[in-house]
N, C-alpha and C positions, 0 to 999 in steps of 0.2 A: 327806312333803315334798311339796306338788303339783307336778304335771311343767309347767315352764319352757313358757311359746310360745318359739318357734322363729323368733327374729330376727336379722338383718345374718349371714347364711348359716349357721353351727354355732355364734353367738356369741348365749350367751342372758344371760339378765338373771342367772340363776344362776352365769353367768362373768363378770360384769363383780364380784359379790361379792366373787367367788374372786380377782379383781385389788384391790381395798381390800384384802382380807384379805393379800395378799403383799407388800403395803408394809407392812401393821402385825405382821409378824411377825419385823423385825427388834428389835422395842420386849415383844412382849408374846408369845411364843411361845404358851405355855399358855391364853388366853385365844383365838388361832388355831384352836389344834387342837380346842379346844373347840367354838368355831363352826361349824369343821370338818365335826367328825362330827356338829353338830347338822342339818347342810345333808348328809350322807350322802354326800360326797364323799372322797379319797383328798387325798395329800398332792401327789400325784404329779400328779394334777386340777388340781389348787392352782395347781401351778408349769409346766402346759399351758394353761391358760386364761390367763396371767400373760404366758406367749411368744405366744400366739396376739394377745393384745393390740396388747404391744409392736409387733408384727411387723405390726397396721392400723394403730398411732399412725406408725411411722417410716418405711412402703412409701410410695414416689415416687407411689405411687397413693394415697396417702390425701386419706380427705375428711375437710372442715370438720371439728371438735371437736363445732360444735353439731348435725350430720346422723350424725357416731358415735356421741351418746349416742341419738339420738332411733333410728337402725335396732336398736341394741343393746337399751333399755331402751322404745320405744314412746312413743307419746305422753303429754306430762306430764299430771302430774296436775292440777297446778293450772301457770298461767302470772300474775304476779301484779306491776304496775310498782312499781320501786321504787327511792328514790332513796338514794343514797349519797355523801356530801358531796356536790360538784356536781355529779353524775352519773345522768341520772338511764337508769335499765335495768330490765332486769325481769328477773323470778326466776322459772325453772321446775326445780318439785319432782318426784320422782318419788318412787313408796313402793319399800322394798326388805324382803324376807323376813326376813332376818337381824334387823334392828335396827326394828322397828313402829314403836317414837315417833320416830323421826329417816325424812329425807328425802333425796334425794342431788339436790342444789343447783346448778344451773349458773345463774350472770348474765352477761347479758348485755349490753355496750357498745352505746349509741345507733346503731351502726354494725352492729348481728347478730354480733361476732365473743366468745368466749367469753373472760372477764377472771377471771373464777374459778368452780373448779369443788370441792364439800366439802359435807359433811353437815349437817346444821341439825337444828333439834327441828321433828318434825309441826306445823303449824299446830294448836291446839287440844289439843297433849299436855302434860301437866305436865313445867313445865321440873326440875334436880334441887336440891337444897336446898345450898347453898355455903355455908358461912359460915367453916369454919376448912379450914387445910390436910390436915387429917383425910380431909375430905370428895372429895377432890382423889383421886380411885382411878380407874385405867386405864379408862378407856369411858363416863367418866363423866356427860362435859359436853363442850361442845362448843366450839369458839374464840370464840364471841360470850358464851355463858353465861359462861366464865372472865373475860371479861374485864368484864362488865357486872356480874359479881357481886365480884372484885378491884381496882375500878377504884382510880386510876389505872391501867393495864396498857399497856406498853408493846411493842411488837411487834418480832419478831425474828427474822431472817432463817434461813428455815428450811436444815436439811442434807440437803437432798435435793428435788427436784421431789415437788408434793404432800404438804409438809410445811412448817410452821410454828411460831413459836415465841412466848411471852409472858412476860414479865418483869413482874412487882407483887411486894406484899408481904399476907402474908395474915397472919391470928391464928394462932398455933400450938397455942392450947384451953388457955394457961397465964398467958394476959392479957396476955403479948408478941406480939409481930409479927414474923415469919421475911421477909427478901426471897428470893424464889421460879421458879425459869425452868419453865414449864411447857409440855412437845413435846407438839407435833398431830400426827397423818396424818392425809391426809382431811377434815381438818377434827374430828376426834372426840381425844380426852386419851389420851395412852399411857405418860406418865411423866413425875415432878415432880422438880426436883432444887432442895435448898436451898442457897443463895451463900453465899459466906462473908465 
């Protein structure tokens, strides 16, 4: 694992990835444990990174979201104008060691405020093959990819910050369709459930 450049005092890009993993551990502890081992960090280090991140976010002297991301992740890999509905915004993308085919995206409203932050597929990276319920495995796709593959998809309120849900119908692989709820953390698929 390459040495991470230290930014924002003692908080590094590696620490930020641990924050993402900590939120995902509720749904996929085995995947998170494997990722932690790949990064060469302990469960205690992951918990400590999350604790320090929460302290930074909730401090009375906290920086704005964009300033915090820049101080921890450095300058973005790219900044791209994007139109979302009627809103002109700017997408800032950062690479992460753990998910080389993904980028951490921060969407900025015209006034410069952060209104969305999640993982997206990296520009030029091959999107996953999503055709049936069987293809929807944990960490296989992003919110946007699932929404496009199984359109029409309806957004659902998340159960916690940085969590989203989608409801849609997916082919079941036997010629039928099933109503599915997919849950995402930081924009990455965590689990699906078939609705009765």
